[in-house]
C-alpha positions as CSV (number, residue, x, y, z in Angstrom):
1,X,-0.3,-0.4,0.2
2,X,0.7,3.9,-0.3
3,X,-0.4,6.9,0.2
4,X,-4.1,6.1,1.9
5,X,-6.6,8.9,1.9
6,X,-10.2,8.8,2.7
7,X,-13.2,9.8,1.1
8,X,-17.1,9.4,1.6
9,X,-19.3,7.7,-0.3
10,X,-22.9,7.2,0.3
11,X,-26.5,6.0,-0.5
12,X,-29.2,8.6,1.3
13,X,-30.9,6.2,3.1
14,X,-28.5,3.9,4.1
15,X,-25.2,3.8,6.8
16,X,-22.0,5.4,5.6
17,X,-18.7,3.7,5.5
18,X,-15.7,5.4,5.6
19,X,-13.6,4.1,2.4
20,X,-10.2,4.2,2.5
21,X,-8.5,3.9,-0.9
22,X,-4.9,4.3,-2.1
23,X,-3.9,7.2,-4.5
24,X,-1.7,5.4,-6.6
25,X,-3.3,1.8,-7.0
26,X,-6.4,0.6,-7.5
27,X,-6.6,-1.5,-3.6
28,X,-9.5,-0.4,-2.1
29,X,-11.1,-1.3,1.6
30,X,-14.0,-0.3,3.4
31,X,-13.6,0.3,7.0
32,X,-17.0,0.8,8.9
33,X,-16.6,3.4,11.3
34,X,-19.9,4.5,13.8
35,X,-20.8,7.7,11.9
36,X,-24.5,8.7,12.9
37,X,-27.0,7.2,9.9
38,X,-27.0,9.5,6.6
39,X,-30.4,8.9,5.5
40,X,-33.4,11.1,3.7
41,X,-34.3,13.0,7.1
42,X,-30.3,14.1,8.2
43,X,-30.0,15.0,4.2
44,X,-33.5,17.4,4.7
45,X,-32.0,18.8,8.0
46,X,-28.9,19.5,6.3
47,X,-30.2,21.5,3.6
48,X,-33.0,23.3,6.0
49,X,-30.1,24.1,7.8
50,X,-27.9,25.5,5.2
51,X,-30.5,27.4,4.3
52,X,-31.2,29.4,7.4
53,X,-27.6,29.9,8.0
54,X,-26.3,30.8,4.8
55,X,-29.7,32.1,3.2
56,X,-28.4,29.3,0.4
57,X,-31.6,27.1,-0.9
58,X,-30.5,23.7,-2.4
59,X,-31.9,22.2,-5.2
60,X,-29.8,18.8,-4.5
61,X,-27.4,17.8,-2.0
62,X,-24.8,15.3,-2.9
63,X,-21.9,13.1,-1.4
64,X,-18.9,14.4,-2.4
65,X,-15.9,12.0,-3.3
66,X,-13.3,13.9,-1.0
67,X,-12.3,14.5,2.5
68,X,-10.0,12.5,4.7
69,X,-11.7,12.7,8.3
70,X,-14.4,15.7,7.2
71,X,-17.8,14.4,5.6
72,X,-18.2,15.9,2.4
73,X,-21.4,17.4,0.1
74,X,-21.9,19.5,-3.0
75,X,-25.0,21.4,-2.5
76,X,-26.3,23.1,-5.9
77,X,-28.7,25.8,-5.6
78,X,-30.1,28.5,-8.2
79,X,-27.0,30.6,-7.5
80,X,-24.7,27.8,-8.3
81,X,-22.6,25.5,-6.5
82,X,-21.3,24.8,-3.1
83,X,-18.4,22.6,-1.2
84,X,-19.6,21.3,2.2
85,X,-17.2,20.2,4.7
86,X,-18.6,18.3,7.8
87,X,-16.0,17.7,11.0
88,X,-17.6,15.1,13.5
89,X,-13.9,13.7,15.0
90,X,-13.2,15.6,18.5
91,X,-10.0,15.1,17.8
92,X,-9.8,16.8,14.5
93,X,-12.6,19.9,15.2
94,X,-9.7,22.5,16.7
95,X,-7.6,21.9,13.9
96,X,-10.3,22.4,11.4
97,X,-12.0,25.5,12.5
98,X,-8.1,27.2,13.3
99,X,-7.7,26.6,9.8
100,X,-10.5,29.1,8.4
101,X,-9.2,32.5,9.3
102,X,-5.7,31.7,7.4
103,X,-7.7,30.3,4.1
104,X,-9.9,33.6,4.8
105,X,-6.5,35.8,5.0
106,X,-5.0,34.2,2.0
107,X,-7.9,35.1,0.4
108,X,-7.6,38.8,1.4
109,X,-3.8,38.7,0.3
110,X,-4.8,38.2,-3.1
111,X,-4.2,34.0,-3.2
112,X,-7.0,33.0,-5.7
113,X,-5.5,29.5,-6.0
114,X,-6.7,28.1,-2.6
115,X,-10.7,27.1,-1.0
116,X,-12.6,30.4,-1.2
117,X,-14.5,30.3,1.7
118,X,-18.5,31.3,1.9
119,X,-19.6,33.1,4.8
120,X,-22.7,32.4,7.1
121,X,-25.6,34.9,6.9
122,X,-24.1,36.7,10.2
123,X,-20.8,36.5,8.9
124,X,-19.4,33.4,10.5
125,X,-16.4,31.9,8.5
126,X,-17.9,28.2,10.0
127,X,-20.9,27.2,12.4
128,X,-21.9,24.3,14.2
129,X,-24.6,21.4,13.1
130,X,-25.3,18.4,14.8
131,X,-22.4,18.9,17.1
132,X,-20.1,19.1,13.6
133,X,-17.7,21.6,12.4
134,X,-18.8,22.9,9.5
135,X,-17.4,24.7,6.4
136,X,-19.0,26.1,3.7
137,X,-17.1,26.9,0.5
138,X,-17.4,27.7,-3.6
139,X,-17.4,24.7,-5.5
140,X,-14.4,24.1,-7.4
141,X,-14.6,22.3,-11.0
142,X,-11.8,20.3,-11.9
143,X,-10.2,16.5,-11.1
144,X,-8.0,15.8,-8.2
145,X,-4.5,15.4,-10.4
146,X,-0.8,14.7,-8.6
147,X,1.3,14.1,-11.5
148,X,4.9,15.8,-12.7
149,X,3.2,18.9,-14.1
150,X,0.6,19.7,-11.2
151,X,3.7,19.4,-9.1
152,X,5.2,22.0,-10.7
153,X,2.2,24.3,-10.3
154,X,1.8,23.2,-7.2
155,X,5.4,24.1,-5.8
156,X,4.5,27.6,-7.9
157,X,1.5,28.1,-5.8
158,X,2.9,27.3,-2.9
159,X,5.7,29.6,-3.3
160,X,3.3,32.9,-3.9
161,X,1.8,31.8,-0.5
162,X,4.9,31.6,1.2
163,X,5.7,35.4,0.0
164,X,3.0,36.4,2.5
165,X,3.6,37.9,5.8
166,X,2.5,35.9,9.1
167,X,2.4,38.3,11.3
168,X,-0.9,38.0,13.6
169,X,-1.6,34.6,12.6
170,X,-2.9,32.4,15.6
171,X,-1.7,29.0,14.6
172,X,1.1,26.5,15.4
173,X,4.7,27.1,14.5
174,X,6.8,24.7,14.0
175,X,9.8,24.4,16.8
176,X,11.1,20.7,15.4
177,X,10.3,18.7,18.2
178,X,9.8,15.4,18.9
179,X,6.1,15.7,19.5
180,X,4.3,13.0,17.0
181,X,6.7,10.1,18.2
182,X,5.9,11.0,21.9
183,X,2.4,11.1,21.1
184,X,2.8,7.3,19.1
185,X,4.8,6.1,22.3
186,X,2.0,7.4,24.6
187,X,-1.2,6.1,22.2
188,X,0.8,2.4,22.8
189,X,0.8,3.0,26.2
190,X,-2.7,3.5,26.4
191,X,-3.2,0.7,24.4
192,X,-1.8,-1.5,27.3
193,X,-4.4,-0.3,29.4
194,X,-6.6,-2.8,27.5
195,X,-4.5,-6.0,26.7
196,X,-7.5,-7.6,25.9
197,X,-9.4,-5.5,23.6
198,X,-6.2,-4.2,22.1
199,X,-4.6,-7.8,21.5
200,X,-4.1,-7.5,17.7
201,X,-2.8,-3.5,17.7
202,X,-0.5,-4.5,20.9
203,X,0.9,-7.1,18.7
204,X,1.6,-6.1,15.3
205,X,3.2,-2.9,17.4
206,X,5.8,-5.0,19.3
207,X,6.6,-6.8,16.3
208,X,7.4,-3.1,14.6
209,X,9.0,-1.8,17.9
210,X,12.5,-2.1,16.7
211,X,11.8,-0.5,13.5
212,X,9.8,2.2,15.3
213,X,12.9,2.6,17.9
214,X,15.4,3.7,14.6
215,X,13.3,6.1,13.0
216,X,12.9,7.8,16.7
217,X,16.5,7.4,16.7
218,X,16.8,9.1,13.1
219,X,14.0,11.5,14.3
220,X,15.7,12.7,17.2
221,X,19.3,13.1,15.2
222,X,17.9,16.1,13.0
223,X,15.7,17.7,15.0
224,X,18.6,18.7,17.3
225,X,20.2,19.8,14.8
226,X,17.2,21.6,12.9
227,X,15.9,23.4,16.5
228,X,18.6,25.8,17.0
229,X,17.6,27.9,13.7
230,X,13.8,28.6,12.9
231,X,14.3,31.3,10.3
232,X,12.6,31.2,7.1
233,X,9.2,30.0,8.2
234,X,5.7,30.4,6.1
235,X,2.4,29.5,5.6
236,X,2.4,26.1,4.9
237,X,-0.3,23.3,3.9
238,X,1.6,20.0,5.1
239,X,-0.8,18.0,2.0
240,X,-0.6,19.8,-0.2
241,X,0.2,17.3,-3.2
242,X,-2.8,15.5,-2.3
243,X,-5.4,18.4,-2.3
244,X,-4.7,19.8,-6.2
245,X,-7.7,20.1,-8.5
246,X,-7.2,21.0,-12.0
247,X,-9.2,22.2,-14.4
248,X,-8.0,23.7,-17.7
249,X,-5.4,26.4,-16.8
250,X,-7.1,27.0,-13.3
251,X,-5.0,25.2,-10.6
252,X,-6.1,25.5,-6.9
253,X,-5.2,23.8,-3.5
254,X,-7.6,22.9,-1.0
255,X,-8.2,21.2,2.1
256,X,-5.9,23.7,4.1
257,X,-7.1,21.7,7.7
258,X,-4.1,21.8,9.2
259,X,-1.8,24.7,8.3
260,X,1.7,25.3,10.8
261,X,4.2,27.9,10.5
262,X,6.7,26.1,9.2
263,X,9.2,26.3,6.6
264,X,9.6,25.0,2.8
265,X,10.3,21.9,3.5
266,X,7.4,20.9,5.0
267,X,5.7,20.7,2.0
268,X,8.6,19.7,-0.2
269,X,9.2,16.5,1.7
270,X,6.8,14.2,0.1
271,X,9.2,14.0,-3.0
272,X,12.4,13.8,-1.3
273,X,13.5,11.0,-3.7
274,X,13.3,12.8,-6.8
275,X,16.2,15.1,-7.6
276,X,14.3,17.0,-10.6
277,X,11.1,17.8,-7.8
278,X,13.6,19.1,-5.5
279,X,14.9,21.4,-7.9
280,X,11.3,22.7,-9.2
281,X,10.8,23.3,-5.8
282,X,14.3,25.6,-5.1
283,X,13.0,26.9,-8.4
284,X,9.8,28.0,-7.7
285,X,11.0,29.5,-4.4
286,X,13.8,31.6,-6.3
287,X,11.2,33.0,-9.2
288,X,8.8,33.7,-6.6
289,X,11.7,35.9,-5.0
290,X,11.7,33.5,-1.5
291,X,15.8,34.1,-0.5
292,X,15.7,30.2,0.6
293,X,17.0,27.3,-0.8
294,X,15.3,23.7,0.9
295,X,17.9,22.1,3.7
296,X,18.8,18.7,3.6
297,X,18.0,18.3,7.4
298,X,15.4,19.7,7.6
299,X,13.8,17.5,4.8
300,X,15.1,14.5,6.6
301,X,13.1,15.7,9.7
302,X,10.1,15.9,8.0
303,X,10.5,12.4,6.5
304,X,11.1,10.8,9.7
305,X,8.6,12.8,11.5
306,X,6.0,12.2,9.3
307,X,6.2,8.3,9.8
308,X,4.7,8.8,13.6
309,X,2.6,11.4,12.1
310,X,0.3,9.7,10.0
311,X,0.8,6.7,12.3
312,X,-0.7,8.4,15.6
313,X,-3.7,10.2,12.8
314,X,-4.4,6.3,12.3
315,X,-4.4,5.3,16.0
316,X,-6.5,8.5,16.7
317,X,-9.0,7.1,14.2
318,X,-8.9,3.5,16.3
319,X,-9.3,5.4,20.0
320,X,-12.4,6.9,18.9
321,X,-13.7,4.8,16.7
322,X,-12.7,1.4,17.5
323,X,-11.8,-1.4,14.9
324,X,-14.4,-4.3,15.5
325,X,-14.1,-5.4,11.7
326,X,-10.0,-5.3,12.3
327,X,-9.8,-3.5,9.2
328,X,-8.1,-0.7,10.8
329,X,-5.4,-2.7,12.2
330,X,-4.8,-4.4,9.1
331,X,-4.0,-1.3,7.3
332,X,-1.9,0.2,9.7
333,X,0.2,-3.0,9.4
334,X,0.4,-2.5,5.8
335,X,1.7,1.0,6.4
336,X,4.0,-0.6,8.4
337,X,5.3,-3.1,6.1
338,X,4.7,-1.0,3.1
339,X,4.3,2.5,3.3
340,X,4.6,5.5,1.0
341,X,7.4,7.4,3.5
342,X,9.4,4.0,3.3
343,X,10.9,5.7,-0.6
344,X,11.8,8.8,1.2
345,X,13.4,7.1,4.5
346,X,15.6,5.0,2.3
347,X,16.5,8.1,0.2
348,X,17.3,10.1,3.5
349,X,18.8,7.2,5.3
350,X,21.6,7.0,2.5
351,X,22.1,10.7,1.8
352,X,21.7,12.1,4.8
């Protein structure tokens, strides 16, 4: 398995399934999670809510095949189409809500290649429905693509965003710490509090403890090398390549759910093992007036850190929704064996 994302599919009269599917191959596995039933009454209530809160009457409201932990919908009305993202998981709502002022900030500074927020009737950037955080955006037509052409466009778009001042933005700032690895080990300890319920996952983690320890040590090495210099930090996306929408000459980067004021390497490390991509990223920085060249120690930091970051996100799902079908444990096992991150880890091991 490679880089997994999640999308929602829906029959309006059936329960939701969370579908995990690979970006780079056609493997697919369904993981049923405990999300409230999305039947015709729920859809009607959502449409009524949007009409009341946003003065947008819906002709139709249908699921959109986008998102990771968010439920996504396309609303069609007389005034056009809108993208609705609804986030239920408690652990994700705070970062989702923090993202709205950042997107609005980019919009106000002339960045038209990101999502555009539709404010509620009373001017709110987001609202709450059924215990969830809800955002409404202008619909963007196009395809979710990732190839060499889109990477060049992606890097140029990101460099334009880096040129914007970060002064006054209240979002997390990169410190090159060990938080992701530390959280992983805390989650592992929490699993041990119920060895019967979590037996399969505990066995899996135990069988991979040497790998986790080695990567944690590598992360610590580059954390120490990086944290003494916190210069050149900008608004970063953190997963731009998987959230590109292309329609002819129109190009957008969407899903700014976890923006961090960080160095460009947070966006660049995904293609660390491709020399042409690193050259293109540096070229985009140069062409957009960013006096900076990607640093190997920072690329390596994000490479090792992301192993733990993605793993902790999967464990977040485990703690919130459980794993009665054992599918999530199987997915974690597949990632530990064949993660798409290993291509970059292999490169970092050999070169840094």
